[in-house]
N, C-alpha and C positions, 0 to 999 in steps of 0.2 A: 815817471810822470802824473800829475795826477788828470781826473776826466777832463776839468773845466782848461785847465790849462793845452792840452790834446785839440780839446772845441776850440780856443783859441787861436791854435796854431792853423787849425784849418781854417777856422774864419779869415785870418792875417791871409794864409794864401787863395781862399778865394775870391779876397775883394783885389788881390795884384792882378789874379787871372782875369778878371772883369776889367780891370783898367787897361790891360794889355789887348783882350779883345775889345775895347771902345777905341783903343791906339790901331789899331790893324783898321777898323773899319774907315776909321778919320783918313790914316794914309793911304788907303783902296783905295779910296769912295767905295766901299762895296757894303751891300747889309748883312746883317747878323747872320743868315743860311750862307753865304758865300764863304762869310767869315770861318764859319762852323762846320763844314765840308772841309774848307783849305787847313786846318787843323788838325780835322782827323785823317785825312789822305797823309799828311805828315807827322803823324803818331805824334802830336800835338806841339812840334816844335815854330816854336812865333815866326825866329827868323827865316826857316824856311817856305814856312805859310806866307810869311810877307815878300817873299820871292817870285812864290805861284801866283798869288794876286794880281801883282807889281808886273809879270812878265811870263804868262804861263808858257806861249812857246821858246823860250830860252832856259827853263828850270831843266833841271839838270838830277835833280833827285829823286831817288824812290816815290813810287804814288802807290798807297795801297789802297786792296780796294776792298770788297764785303766778302768777296771770294778768298780771297788770298788769306781775311783772320779765319774764314770758317776751316780751309787748310792749316792754319798755324794750328787754332785749335786740336785740329786730330793727331792721336798718340801715334800716330804713324813715322816713327823716323828717315823715311826713302821722303816722304815729304815734305819734311821740316828742308830735308836737305835739299831738296829741289828748293825751298823760298830763301836758304843761303845763298845758293849759287845763285839766282835771277838777284835779290836784295842785299847780299853779303852779314856775313855771321853779325859783323855788329850791327845793324838794321833790323835784325831779327830779333835779337835779346833787346833792343828798345822798343819795339812794337809789343814784346810779350807785355814788358814792364807797363808801357803805357794803357792797354786795354786790360791790366791787371787793376790798376787804378779806377778807369773808368768804369770798371764794372764794380 
């Protein structure tokens, strides 16, 4: 894949994400900061962010915090095991991927 093709794919994804963020703001009547925080807490999962913003008290999914991210970046296997027990193996794997993409 050449550089221009990769850039255009990234640009297309960026435009799609921006549109989804605008839709989340409209559906939930929330501002950009609130929507962004919900996406950070849900590892970029738009559906989970919608649920969280629509009815925070009934949201049942895992919510990540900065301290969890710091722990996840630790090389300590015991710490990672603790996070897997709290969030589940699949959620930890999703979060690692999310943080890699974000960085």
